[in-house]
N, C-alpha and C positions, 0 to 999 in steps of 0.2 A: 481232619480237623479235630484236634484234641482240645477238649475244654478241661481245664484243671478246676477242680472244686476245692475251695478253701473256705472255711467258715468265716474268715476275716474279709473276704471280697464282697463288695456291694453288688447289687443287681446290675448296676451300670457297668461295673468292671467285668462281670460275667458275660454280659451282652457284648461288650467291646471285644473281649477275648474270642467269643463265638463267631463274630463277623470280621475278624481282623484280616482274613485272606479273601474276603469278598471284594470283587471289583465291579464297577458298573458296566453294563453292556454298551457296546458302541452303537451309535445311531443306526448303522447298517444292519445290526443284528435284530432289530425290532421287526416283528410281524406287523404288516400294515393290512388291516382289514377294511375292505370297502364299506363305507357307511351309506346305506340306502335310506334316503329320506323318504318318509311316506308322502304320497301325493296329497296335496292340500284338498280339503273338502270345500267346494265353492258354495258356502252357506248363503252368501248374499245373492249369488246367481240363482240358487234354488228358490230362495224367497221371492226374487223378482219374477221367476218363471211362474210360480204359484199365483202371485198377484196378477200377472198378465192373464192367466187363465180365468181368474175371478172377474177381472175387469172386462174380459172379452164377452161376457154375457150380461145383459141388462134385464132387470125385472120389468122395465117400462117399454120394452120393444113392442111396437104396434105394426104388424105387417100391413102392407097395402091391400092385400087380399089373402084369403086362404080358402081351402076347400072344406073346412070343418062345418059340421052341423052340430046341433046340441047333443045329438046322440053319439057321434063317433068322431074320433080324432083322425084327421087325414091331412097330409101335406105332400106336395110334389114341387120340387124346385123347377123353375122355368127352364125350358129347353129339354126336358126329359119326357119320355113316352108315358102316356097314361097306363100302358100295360104294366109298368113297374108297380103302380099302386094296386092294380088288380092282383098281381102275383104276390105282393106283400100281404094283402088282406087274406089271400087264400092260404098263406103259409108255405109258399113255394121256395122261399129262401131259408137256408139252414141257419139257425141262430147260433152264433159262434161265441158270444160273450153276453153276460148278464150283470145287471146291478139292481139293487133294491134300495129305494129311498125311504122306506118306512122308518119312522122315528127321527128323521132329520128335519131340522128347521130349514127355512128357505136358503139362507146363506151357505149352510153346510151342503145342502143338496146341489146348489149351483156350482160350487167348487168340485163336488164329487162327479157331477155330470160332465163338466168341462175336462177334468182330468181323465175320466173314463173315455170320452171321445178321442182325446189326444193319444191315450194308450192304445185304443183300437186302431188308430191311424198308424202308429208305430209298428204294431203287430200284424197289420194287413187284414184286420177283421172287416168284413163287408156287411154283416148283418148282426145286430145286437138287440137285446130286449132290455128295456128300462121299466122296472116296476115302480110306479109312483103311488099306488094305493088309490082307494076310492074316497078318501077324506073322512071316513067314519070316525076316526080318532081326533080329528081337528075341531077347532072352535066352530060352532054352527054346522058341524058335520058336512062341510063343503070341501071339495077336492082342490085345495089351494095349489099343491105341487103340480097337479095335472095341468092347470092353466099356465103356470109359470114355465113348466117343462116345454110346453108347446112353443112359447116364444123363444126359449133358450135354444131349442133345436133348430128353429128357423134361422137363427143368427149364425149358426155354425156352417161354414163353407163345406165341411166334410159331409154334411147330411144332404142326401139326395131326396129322400122321402121318408115318411113315417106313417104308420097306420095303427089303429087300435089292435091289440093282440086278440087272437082267437080266444074263445072262452077257456079252453084248457091251458092257455099260456098266460092267463091273467085277465082276459076280457077288458072291461073298461078301466081296470086298475093298472094297465100296462100298455106300452107301445113297442112295436117292432120298428127298428130304425135301419134304413139302408144307407150305407156310407160309400163314399167314392173309393174306387180302387187306386192304390198308390204303388 
C-alpha cells in the first residue's frame, strides 16, 4: 500500500488513498465470542428473606410455661429428655459458633439472632453460644436483651434447649443453645 504524499492533497484525500485497497470482512470471517451474562442478584428475594427472619421473632411472645427462675435462664422444648438440660448446664456440648449482642439495640439483635440461628442450621451447628450481656450499659442497668432473647429462642423451631453459660463462658451474660440436627 503506497501512499503518495503531496503537499497539495488534503487530509481526506490522503486517508482515501491509504484505505483504497481495504475491503470489508465477510460476515463469515467475524469471530463470535460467547457473551456470558452475569447471574442476576435477587435483591428483592434477599430483602424478603431478611424480613421473614425479622418477622419470625416477636418481642411479645409469652410462653405458656418455662423452666426459668430469676437466677438462671433454662428452657427445654417439649418431648426432649431433661438430661439434655443437665448436659448443657455442665458444658458437655462443644460450642461450635458464637455471637455477641453487646451494643445492639433490640431490632438489630433480633435480626442478628434470627440470621445466626438460620446460618447455624445451614452449617450443621448443634451447639452455639449467644452473649447478650448483663445489661450494665442499658437504661436502668437492666438486662433487656436477656429477656427478649429468651422469648426469641423459644419461638425458633431449631432450638431444642438453652441454659445459662458457665461462668468462664459468660455466666449470666450468655446462653448456650442446643439446636436440632439437620
